C-alpha distance (Angstrom), angle and dihedral (degrees) to the residues before:
residue distance angle dihedral
M1 . . .
T2 3.83 . .
R3 3.79 102.5 .
L4 3.77 131.5 61.3
F5 3.82 101.7 -150.2
G6 3.82 131.9 30.0
F7 3.79 128.3 176.1
I8 3.73 121.3 -146.2
G9 3.85 100.1 -158.6
I10 3.73 123.6 16.9
G11 3.79 107.2 -153.7
N12 3.79 124.7 134.8
M13 3.80 95.4 -58.1
G14 3.73 96.7 41.1
Y15 3.75 91.8 47.5
A16 3.77 92.1 50.0
M17 3.83 91.0 52.8
L18 3.78 93.7 44.1
S19 3.79 92.2 50.5
G20 3.78 92.3 54.1
A21 3.78 94.1 44.7
A22 3.82 89.6 50.1
N23 3.80 87.7 62.3
V24 3.81 92.5 58.5
F25 3.70 109.2 26.6
D26 3.81 127.7 59.2
K27 3.85 104.8 -98.3
V28 3.80 91.2 -127.9
N29 3.84 84.2 69.2
L30 3.82 93.1 57.8
T31 3.74 133.0 69.1
F32 3.76 141.4 153.3
T33 3.79 146.3 -170.1
D34 3.79 137.6 -154.8
V35 3.75 140.4 171.1
N36 3.74 91.7 -117.7
L37 3.82 113.5 79.2
E38 3.74 94.4 -165.9
R39 3.83 89.2 53.6
L40 3.75 90.9 50.4
E41 3.85 93.3 53.1
W42 3.82 91.0 43.2
V43 3.83 94.0 52.7
N44 3.80 89.9 45.3
E45 3.74 91.2 55.4
Q46 3.83 93.0 46.9
T47 3.81 97.0 46.8
G48 3.77 107.2 21.2
V49 3.85 89.2 -129.4
D50 3.73 116.0 137.4
Y51 3.91 118.6 -126.1
C52 3.77 132.8 -142.2
K53 3.78 124.0 -123.1
N54 3.79 94.9 -126.3
N55 3.82 144.9 -6.0
S56 3.70 96.9 -93.9
E57 3.77 92.1 54.5
L58 3.87 89.0 48.9
I59 3.80 92.1 51.8
K60 3.76 94.4 49.3
E61 3.86 91.3 50.9
T62 3.79 99.4 40.6
K63 3.86 137.8 70.5
I64 3.78 100.4 -166.7
V65 3.80 115.5 40.0
I66 3.86 120.3 -164.2
L67 3.87 112.1 -155.2
A68 3.81 99.7 -148.5
V69 3.68 99.6 163.7
K70 3.84 124.6 113.8
P71 3.81 115.6 -86.1
Q72 3.77 94.6 -110.5
Y73 3.76 89.7 61.5
Y74 3.86 97.3 49.8
S75 3.76 97.7 92.1
N76 3.82 94.2 53.2
V77 3.80 92.7 44.8
L78 3.85 93.8 46.9
T79 3.82 92.2 49.5
H80 3.87 90.1 54.8
I81 3.90 96.1 44.1
K82 3.84 99.1 41.1
E83 3.76 96.8 92.3
Y84 3.73 93.8 51.5
I85 3.88 96.8 52.2
T86 3.78 116.4 104.0
K87 3.79 136.0 -176.9
Q88 3.77 90.1 -98.9
H89 3.91 91.1 61.3
I90 3.72 125.6 93.3
I91 3.82 117.3 -157.2
I92 3.76 120.5 -154.9
S93 3.85 115.1 -163.5
I94 3.78 118.9 -164.4
A95 3.84 96.4 -179.8
P96 3.77 118.6 120.6
G97 3.78 116.2 -120.0
I98 3.75 99.7 11.6
S99 3.78 110.5 118.9
V100 3.76 131.2 -147.2
D101 3.84 90.3 -114.3
S102 3.73 91.4 53.5
L103 3.79 91.3 51.4
K104 3.80 92.9 46.6
E105 3.78 89.7 50.8
Q106 3.81 88.4 58.1
L107 3.80 100.1 37.7
G108 3.75 101.3 30.1
E109 3.78 134.9 -86.2
E110 3.82 94.9 -93.5
T111 3.74 93.3 56.6
R112 3.76 111.5 116.6
I113 3.76 110.6 -133.1
I114 3.80 137.4 -173.3
R115 3.83 121.7 -166.5
A116 3.70 112.9 -148.6
M117 3.82 135.7 -177.9
P118 3.75 112.2 -167.1
N119 3.83 128.0 164.3
T120 3.72 138.1 -139.2
P121 3.84 100.1 -99.1
A122 3.91 82.3 78.9
L123 3.79 81.5 87.0
V124 3.83 88.8 73.1
N125 3.79 93.6 34.9
T126 3.77 94.2 -104.8
G127 3.77 98.4 100.6
M128 3.86 127.1 138.8
T129 3.73 119.3 -141.1
A130 3.74 130.7 -175.8
I131 3.85 117.0 -160.4
A132 3.85 136.9 -174.6
Y133 3.80 123.1 -165.5
S134 3.86 121.7 -140.1
K135 3.86 114.0 -116.5
D136 3.76 90.8 -97.5
N137 3.70 133.7 112.3
Y138 3.85 117.3 -81.2
L139 3.73 126.0 177.4
E140 3.70 117.5 -125.5
E141 3.73 91.4 -120.3
E142 3.85 87.9 54.1
K143 3.85 90.7 52.3
K144 3.73 90.3 47.9
L145 3.80 90.4 51.6
I146 3.82 92.2 47.5
N147 3.85 88.3 51.6
E148 3.74 91.6 47.9
F149 3.78 90.9 51.8
F150 3.77 94.9 52.1
T151 3.79 95.7 44.0
S152 3.78 88.5 51.4
F153 3.87 86.3 81.6
G154 3.77 101.7 25.1
E155 3.86 143.1 -51.7
V156 3.82 129.0 -28.4
V157 3.75 135.8 -156.8
V158 3.81 125.4 -169.9
L159 3.88 114.9 -138.0
E160 3.72 139.1 173.9
E161 3.91 109.7 -90.9
R162 3.81 90.4 -120.1
L163 3.84 85.8 71.3
M164 3.79 99.4 49.3
D165 3.82 94.9 91.8
S166 3.81 87.9 53.0
V167 3.71 94.5 57.3
V168 3.84 94.5 55.3
P169 3.83 93.8 85.4
I170 3.77 91.8 37.3
I171 3.81 100.5 48.7
G172 3.76 111.8 7.3
S173 3.79 101.1 42.0
S174 3.77 103.0 24.9
P175 3.77 98.7 85.6
A176 3.73 86.8 69.1
Y177 3.77 89.3 58.0
V178 3.78 91.4 48.2
F179 3.83 91.5 49.0
M180 3.79 89.1 51.4
F181 3.84 90.6 51.3
I182 3.86 90.8 50.5
E183 3.78 91.3 47.3
A184 3.87 92.2 50.5
L185 3.84 93.1 45.5
A186 3.78 90.5 47.7
D187 3.79 88.5 50.1
G188 3.75 87.4 55.3
A189 3.78 91.2 52.3
V190 3.79 92.1 49.8
K191 3.81 90.2 50.9
L192 3.88 87.1 56.2
G193 3.90 90.4 53.3
I194 3.81 102.5 -93.9
S195 3.77 115.1 134.9
R196 3.80 118.8 -106.7
Q197 3.86 93.4 -117.4
D198 3.84 92.0 49.9
A199 3.78 91.3 44.1
Y200 3.83 94.6 56.6
K201 3.75 92.3 47.9
L202 3.83 94.1 47.7
V203 3.81 93.7 47.0
A204 3.83 98.6 39.8
Q205 3.86 92.4 48.5
T206 3.79 89.4 48.1
V207 3.77 92.7 51.3
L208 3.86 90.2 47.2
G209 3.80 92.1 49.6
S210 3.77 92.9 46.9
A211 3.73 92.1 52.5
K212 3.80 91.4 47.9
M213 3.84 89.1 53.2
V214 3.85 90.2 57.5
L215 3.79 92.2 49.7
D216 3.74 97.4 41.8
T217 3.76 102.9 38.1
K218 3.80 93.8 37.9
E219 3.86 87.0 -148.3
H220 3.81 118.9 147.3
P221 3.84 108.1 -93.5
G222 3.86 87.4 -122.5
V223 3.75 91.0 58.6
L224 3.73 92.2 51.5
K225 3.76 89.8 46.5
D226 3.90 90.4 52.4
Q227 3.82 90.0 51.2
V228 3.85 89.5 62.6
C229 3.87 94.7 44.1
S230 3.78 107.7 83.3
P231 3.91 114.4 -167.7
G232 3.74 109.3 -88.4
G233 3.88 89.9 -0.3
T234 3.73 136.4 135.8
T235 3.74 96.6 -99.9
I236 3.77 96.9 56.2
E237 3.77 87.1 50.5
A238 3.75 91.0 57.1
V239 3.78 91.1 44.2
A240 3.73 89.2 53.3
A241 3.77 91.6 52.9
L242 3.87 91.8 49.9
E243 3.88 89.1 51.6
K244 3.70 92.8 47.8
N245 3.82 89.7 53.3
G246 3.73 94.8 49.4
F247 3.78 99.7 -106.3
R248 3.78 97.6 158.1
N249 3.84 93.6 39.2
A250 3.79 90.9 52.3
I251 3.85 91.3 55.9
L252 3.84 91.0 46.4
E253 3.78 90.3 50.1
A254 3.80 91.0 48.5
V255 3.83 91.7 51.9
N256 3.79 91.6 47.2
D257 3.84 94.1 48.6
C258 3.73 93.8 46.3
Y259 3.88 90.9 49.8
E260 3.91 90.8 48.8
K261 3.85 88.1 51.0
C262 3.76 89.7 50.7
I263 3.91 90.3 51.0
K264 3.76 89.3 52.2
L265 3.74 92.4 53.0
S266 3.85 91.2 54.5
K267 3.81 91.2 60.1
C-alpha cells in the first residue's frame, strides 16, 4: 500500500470529499477510480490527483477505501473487491441504509468498516459528517487520520451505528431542503422587485449568518428567533404565516419520510 485514501466512485459526493482532502493531504496519498473515463480525466484535471484504472488496483495501493458509489451498485462492487481486502484495510461506506453487519457479511467479519454520512457542502469545505466505527480494533493514529480526513472538508461527529440511519435526513438530505428554502425566499424577493442575482446573495448570506449565530452563540434557535420578532412587528407576522401554512410540520414530515425510505433501503 502506497496511498492513504482511495475513492471507489467519484460522483458529486466523492468529488466533494476528494477536493477537500486534496487541500490537506499530499496528493500522492490520494487516488480514485470510476467507470466513466471522461469523469476520471476531468477530476484529475480539477484536483491534480492521479486515478487508478480499476477497483482492484486501487485496493492494492490504498489503506483506507471510501465506497462512494450509489447504494444500488454496492453489491456488485463488494463482490469484485472482496478478495483484495486485507486486515490492514479500513473501508468507509457513505451509502444510506447499509449497515456494518451487512458489509461484513459481504466482505468478511474481520473487515474494519466505518459508516459515514457526509453532505455536499463538503465541496466548499463546510460539510458536516457523522461517522460510526465498527466494533473492531483501530489504532489511535488511525482514528486521528480518519478525523483529519473528514475535517479536511468540514466538521465531524462520531456516533453509535444505531443512529446512522437517523442522520440521513438531518445531514445527507437536508442541504436539499435548505436550497429549496433559499430558492423560495429568493422568489419572494424577486416578486418584490429585487433582481435574481441580488436575491440569491441576500438570502444565502442571511442563511449562512443565521446558522453561524446558532453555532457561535450556542443559544436555542427559538431564543434567536424571538430576538428578531418585535411585538406587533413585521417578523412575527411572517412567522405566523409560516405556522399557519405548516412550515415546521412540513420539515418534520420530510425528515420522517426520508428516514422511512432509508430503512426500506436497508432491507
